[in-house]
LUMSE-783408 format. One record per residue (C-alpha): x, y, z; residue number from 1. Coordinates in steps of 0.02 Angstrom, whole numbers, plus 50000, padded with zeros to 5 digits. Each point is the difference from the previous one (the first is absolute). Layout:
# LUMSE-783408
R      u      v      w    k
R      X      Y      Z  NUM
...
# end
This chain:
# LUMSE-783408
R      u      v      w    k
R  50000  50000  50000    1
R  50139  50122  50047    2
R  50094  49962  49840    3
R  49846  50025  49889    4
R  49960  50168  50080    5
R  50180  50054  49982    6
R  50005  49953  49815    7
R  49845  50106  49971    8
R  50070  50147  50097    9
R  50168  50000  49914   10
R  49921  49997  49827   11
R  49942  50179  50031   12
R  50174  50070  50035   13
R  50052  50074  49834   14
R  50056  50178  50038   15
R  50181  49968  49948   16
R  49950  49938  49827   17
R  50016  49816  50044   18
R  49873  49878  50064   19
R  50035  49878  50140   20
R  49887  49853  49958   21
R  50047  49874  50132   22
R  50076  50002  50173   23
R  50040  49826  50063   24
R  50004  49985  50189   25
R  50124  49874  50068   26
R  49974  50052  50180   27
R  49847  50035  50107   28
R  49958  50185  50003   29
R  49970  49979  50186   30
R  50185  49962  50027   31
R  50090  50161  50047   32
R  50174  50032  49935   33
R  50121  50034  50143   34
R  50186  50003  50024   35
R  49994  49815  50046   36
R  50004  49891  49846   37
R  50047  49821  49969   38
R  50044  49906  49844   39
R  49824  49931  49983   40
R  49918  50173  49980   41
R  49893  50019  49844   42
R  50017  50137  49871   43
R  49876  50107  49906   44
R  50016  49989  49810   45
R  49915  50109  49869   46
R  49971  49946  49819   47
R  49986  50145  49879   48
R  49959  50021  49816   49
R  50081  50168  49966   50
R  49985  50113  49849   51
R  50151  50051  49897   52
R  50123  50093  50109   53
R  49942  49916  50160   54
R  50105  50056  50148   55
R  50003  49892  50155   56
R  50066  50140  50114   57
R  49856  50114  49951   58
R  49874  49863  50038   59
R  50080  49968  50169   60
R  49987  50185  50044   61
R  49817  50000  49948   62
R  49960  49846  50104   63
R  50087  50077  50151   64
R  49881  50149  49986   65
R  49845  49888  50001   66
R  50041  49848  50105   67
R  50068  49962  50175   68
R  50179  49934  50007   69
R  49951  49818  50028   70
R  49901  49999  49836   71
R  50140  50067  49891   72
R  50074  49856  49898   73
R  50180  49951  50028   74
R  50011  49938  49820   75
R  49915  50062  49840   76
R  49993  49881  49853   77
R  49950  50064  49827   78
R  49903  49884  49885   79
R  49927  50015  49825   80
R  49828  49925  50037   81
R  49909  49936  50153   82
R  49956  49814  49994   83
R  49813  49972  50023   84
R  49883  49859  50044   85
R  49849  49953  49888   86
R  49891  50113  50109   87
R  50111  50149  49961   88
R  50080  50013  50173   89
R  50189  50008  50022   90
R  50083  49829  50009   91
R  50100  50025  50159   92
R  50087  49832  49988   93
R  50072  50037  49828   94
R  50038  50179  50052   95
R  50106  49942  50146   96
R  50119  49914  49878   97
R  50051  50164  49918   98
R  50172  50064  50049   99
R  50091  50163  49972  100
R  50045  50024  49817  101
R  50180  49970  49953  102
R  50111  50154  49992  103
R  50100  49938  49851  104
R  50145  49949  50112  105
R  50048  49817  49976  106
R  49952  49896  50152  107
R  50136  49890  50072  108
R  49962  49818  50025  109
R  50023  49933  50176  110
R  50153  49901  49946  111
R  50082  50162  49943  112
R  49978  50088  50167  113
R  50144  50024  50120  114
R  49994  49929  50175  115
R  49964  50173  50071  116
R  49862  50031  49874  117
R  49916  49834  50045  118
R  50005  50046  50185  119
R  49928  50173  49970  120
R  49866  49934  49882  121
R  49938  49879  50133  122
R  50000  50135  50133  123
R  49907  50126  49892  124
R  49868  49872  49950  125
R  49974  49953  50182  126
R  49991  50180  50065  127
R  49892  50066  49858  128
R  49897  49840  49991  129
R  50003  50001  49810  130
R  50073  49883  49870  131
R  50089  50001  49887  132
R  50115  50149  50025  133
R  50134  50033  49871  134
R  50172  50069  50039  135
R  49954  50160  49905  136
R  49842  50040  50098  137
R  50011  50160  50103  138
R  49968  49963  50183  139
R  49899  50157  50034  140
R  49895  49980  49842  141
R  49940  49824  50039  142
R  49936  50031  50175  143
R  50156  50040  50101  144
R  49981  50128  50140  145
R  50091  50057  50157  146
R  49959  49851  50110  147
R  50027  49872  49862  148
R  50168  50083  49967  149
R  50051  49966  50179  150
R  49943  49819  49982  151
R  50102  49977  49841  152
R  50156  50071  50083  153
R  49978  49896  50159  154
R  49968  49837  49906  155
R  50143  50033  49878  156
R  50123  50031  50141  157
R  49940  49842  50089  158
R  50042  49902  49841  159
R  50173  50078  49988  160
R  49963  50135  49870  161
R  50050  50158  50093  162
R  49875  50123  49926  163
R  49991  50177  50068  164
R  49860  50129  49981  165
R  50120  50102  49893  166
R  50016  49858  49876  167
R  49812  49971  49987  168
R  49973  50186  49971  169
R  50128  50004  49860  170
R  49974  49826  49925  171
R  49814  49962  49991  172
R  50006  49844  49891  173
R  50068  49829  50046  174
R  50127  50007  49859  175
R  50072  50168  50057  176
R  49992  49958  50186  177
R  50086  49830  49976  178
R  50145  50084  49907  179
R  50018  50127  50140  180
R  50000  49864  50134  181
R  50127  49892  49908  182
R  50117  50149  49978  183
R  49999  50031  50188  184
R  50043  49819  50041  185
R  50159  49989  50104  186
R  49990  50186  50040  187
R  49980  50038  50185  188
R  49824  50063  50030  189
R  49983  50173  50076  190
R  49832  50076  50044  191
R  49962  50154  49895  192
R  49882  50128  50074  193
R  49972  50084  49831  194
R  49894  49919  49864  195
R  49998  50088  49831  196
R  49824  50029  49933  197
R  50062  50104  49854  198
R  50182  50032  49959  199
R  50073  50134  49890  200
R  49962  50185  49980  201
R  50084  50164  50040  202
R  49872  50064  50127  203
R  50016  49983  50188  204
R  49946  49826  50056  205
R  49844  49963  50100  206
R  50027  49884  50149  207
R  49842  49911  50063  208
R  50014  49933  50177  209
R  49901  49842  50040  210
R  49840  50007  50102  211
R  49954  49895  50151  212
R  49954  49857  49884  213
R  50184  49950  49994  214
R  50023  50000  49810  215
R  50015  50123  49854  216
R  49921  49913  49849  217
R  49844  50110  50008  218
R  50107  50147  49940  219
R  50032  49909  49835  220
R  49869  50093  49896  221
R  50087  50167  50029  222
R  50117  49960  49856  223
R  49852  50004  49880  224
R  49929  50166  50060  225
R  50139  50116  50061  226
R  50079  50110  49866  227
R  50144  49924  49901  228
R  50179  50038  50046  229
R  49982  49978  50187  230
R  50079  49849  50085  231
R  49886  49918  50129  232
R  50065  49894  50143  233
R  49909  49906  50138  234
R  50080  49983  50171  235
R  49957  49831  50077  236
R  50020  49932  50176  237
R  50116  49858  50043  238
R  49953  49851  50106  239
R  49863  49921  49894  240
R  50101  49852  49939  241
R  50080  49946  50165  242
R  50182  50030  49958  243
R  49999  50191  50001  244
R  50022  50124  50140  245
R  49840  50056  50088  246
R  49995  50182  50056  247
R  49937  50031  50174  248
R  49984  50190  50001  249
R  49955  50130  49868  250
R  50162  50096  50028  251
R  50107  49848  49956  252
R  49893  49959  49849  253
R  50008  50178  49935  254
R  50189  50007  50006  255
R  50013  49841  49897  256
R  49872  50062  49875  257
R  50085  50170  49982  258
R  50168  49916  49973  259
R  49927  49896  49858  260
R  49910  50151  49925  261
R  50157  50108  50003  262
R  50097  49869  49905  263
R  49881  50035  49856  264
R  49977  50187  50031  265
R  50145  50074  50101  266
R  49922  50174  50019  267
R  49828  50078  50011  268
R  49871  50056  49976  269
R  49928  49828  50043  270
R  49822  49952  49952  271
R  49941  49874  50129  272
R  49824  49927  49986  273
R  49926  49931  50161  274
R  49838  49909  50036  275
R  49924  49940  50166  276
R  50141  49924  50104  277
R  50139  50086  49903  278
R  49946  50175  50053  279
R  50108  49971  50154  280
R  50148  49955  49888  281
R  49969  50159  49898  282
R  49998  50106  50156  283
R  50163  49923  50061  284
R  50080  50024  49828  285
R  49954  50184  50006  286
R  50090  50019  50166  287
R  50157  49908  49942  288
R  50013  50088  49831  289
R  49971  50169  50082  290
R  50153  49967  50111  291
R  50097  49951  49843  292
R  49952  50163  49914  293
R  49896  49912  49866  294
R  49827  50045  49934  295
R  49860  49873  50008  296
R  49824  50000  49930  297
R  49889  49879  50095  298
R  49851  49947  49893  299
R  49868  49934  50119  300
R  49864  49887  49930  301
R  49836  50035  50089  302
R  50065  49966  50176  303
R  50001  50108  50156  304
R  50159  50028  50097  305
R  50031  49872  50137  306
R  49851  49893  49943  307
R  50026  49859  50123  308
R  50015  50120  50147  309
R  49848  50110  49962  310
R  49910  49944  50157  311
R  49991  50160  50104  312
R  49830  50076  50044  313
R  50001  50123  49854  314
R  50045  49867  49871  315
R  49873  49876  50066  316
R  49863  50132  50001  317
R  50033  50052  49819  318
R  50009  49818  49942  319
R  49839  49954  50090  320
R  49905  50149  49930  321
R  50064  49960  49825  322
R  49947  49818  50018  323
R  49826  50049  50061  324
R  49977  50119  49854  325
R  50054  49868  49875  326
R  49890  49865  50073  327
R  49851  50120  49993  328
R  50034  50042  49817  329
R  50043  49824  49940  330
R  49980  49867  50136  331
R  50038  49842  49900  332
R  50152  50072  49911  333
R  50068  50070  50164  334
R  49981  49835  50092  335
R  50080  49908  49854  336
R  50151  50117  50000  337
R  50013  49990  50191  338
R  50011  49811  49991  339
R  50122  50002  49853  340
R  50115  50123  50091  341
R  50009  49881  50148  342
R  50004  49835  49907  343
R  50183  49983  50048  344
R  49946  49962  50179  345
R  49904  49846  49943  346
R  50135  49952  49876  347
R  50131  49999  50138  348
R  49899  49872  50099  349
R  49962  49895  49846  350
R  50181  49998  49943  351
R  50064  49957  50174  352
R  49900  49838  50004  353
R  49971  49955  49818  354
R  50123  50101  49896  355
R  50142  49933  49894  356
R  50181  50044  50033  357
R  50007  50149  49882  358
R  49839  50070  50074  359
R  50069  49985  50177  360
R  50161  50087  49949  361
R  49902  50144  49922  362
R  49886  50017  50151  363
R  50152  50001  50116  364
R  50076  50141  49898  365
R  49838  50100  49995  366
R  49977  49984  50189  367
R  50178  50061  50026  368
R  49970  50151  49888  369
R  49842  50045  50098  370
R  50097  49989  50163  371
R  50141  50109  49931  372
R  49876  50132  49942  373
R  49918  50009  50171  374
R  50169  50011  50089  375
R  50069  50138  49887  376
R  50013  50174  50077  377
R  49951  50137  49877  378
R  50103  50161  49999  379
R  49991  50163  49903  380
R  50112  50039  49851  381
R  50024  50141  49874  382
R  49952  49893  49850  383
R  49844  50018  49894  384
R  49861  49878  49964  385
R  49898  49975  49842  386
R  49836  49922  50059  387
R  49901  49906  49866  388
R  49829  49987  50078  389
R  49836  49916  49951  390
R  49838  50087  50042  391
R  49930  49953  50170  392
R  49813  50005  50040  393
R  50036  50109  50151  394
R  50091  50166  49972  395
R  50059  50004  50181  396
R  50088  49834  49977  397
R  50079  50067  49840  398
R  50064  50151  50095  399
R  50060  49890  50141  400
R  50112  49900  49881  401
R  50076  50160  49931  402
R  50028  50075  50172  403
R  50083  49840  50061  404
R  50140  50030  49874  405
R  50018  50185  50036  406
R  50052  49953  50177  407
R  50157  49915  49935  408
R  50041  50066  49824  409
R  50051  50178  50040  410
R  50051  50027  49817  411
R  49816  49998  49953  412
R  49864  49881  49941  413
R  49929  50012  49824  414
R  49839  49908  49959  415
R  49970  49905  49837  416
R  49819  49936  49991  417
R  49974  49838  49904  418
R  49862  49878  49956  419
R  49975  49830  50079  420
R  50017  49944  50180  421
R  50140  49944  50113  422
R  49998  49817  49945  423
R  49987  50029  49812  424
R  50138  50129  49972  425
R  50116  49881  49908  426
R  49867  49902  49907  427
R  49919  50037  49834  428
R  49912  50114  49963  429
R  50047  50113  50147  430
R  50186  49983  49972  431
R  49990  50105  49841  432
R  49937  50149  50101  433
R  50120  49966  50143  434
R  50148  49992  49880  435
R  49955  50172  49931  436
R  50006  50071  50177  437
R  50166  49914  50036  438
R  50071  50075  49840  439
R  49939  50172  50058  440
R  50083  49996  50169  441
R  50167  49920  49956  442
R  50150  50115  50018  443
R  50142  49999  49871  444
# end
């Protein structure tokens, strides 16, 4: 019943000049997507008969405007005609046999694959729960996301293929990744805090510090939307894959991050993007670079200063009034967002008792980051802050976020309004608007 209704609904979505005829559900729509996944999770696949000039990226943007995240397909397969039954309905059984069309690149036979390629192929098929996967398939185009990236890295390392987040960012096919791994064989592994999202360009780099989620893959789309000529780097935490150092205080973490950043860019001005947890790292960087006589531009993504410590009477009053106003205006949406924002509390319990090794490692890292944020002591500095802010239902709460930064950034706070909400900033379609604001506030 759900599938039939969905087919009918999707047939009416034609504003981008294409028509989505069928959406095949391979998971129950009642199952909520969370940060906890396992290799048996199902994927949503869309089958499309597109007109000449069909563009998958445009369709994805359109779907993101009309559908909730869990209904957006992880894979879009173009077909010439839809198979039908004698009664005229879509033949779902035949449809499920369609695969992505070949790209023109010769497909290697299994016997021609290297040992590393065979290992990676098995891991990708297990994590993405799809078969077959070729060595030329792009991980992020066939359903790969932040959490699945962590699974791939963890499983690869367990099997002796020492994959790093940097490598998966730069080499997104099995063929490319296997070559990179084999080249690094017999080379002593050293944890690298910096992962290149986009290399090359003469402009000042943008450094994106990880959030409290413990990874940086969600920054990946920035390369497609920020103006050309600007290098983009993600700064990732250590300690996720057991063998690396785990930072215990923000001050120690910040020194290591700054050291890695200054190897790439010896002198300012530095453009440092921070989000959620990493606002504390940005504040500490401002203090350290001020002492070193360097200029820093902290780009804050929709987060108040000292977010984990905003528990005084004034903060609690503003938050409560904002929540009451939102629940009055849109009760179901507000409750849904309230639960989603706190899902990590339930995930922590679930992972503790039922999680797999890589899930437990990630949860351990996330818990440590939360503790570090709470323990960090905020201090004033002369630096400036560029605050990219989504519209809040309550103007007082909006003002409260701005004022929270004015307490610490004595160099001034400039506001850049953007579309979207706090959880969708780096997802399509909101990322296109967010990227424009980032471009505006970057200092060269």
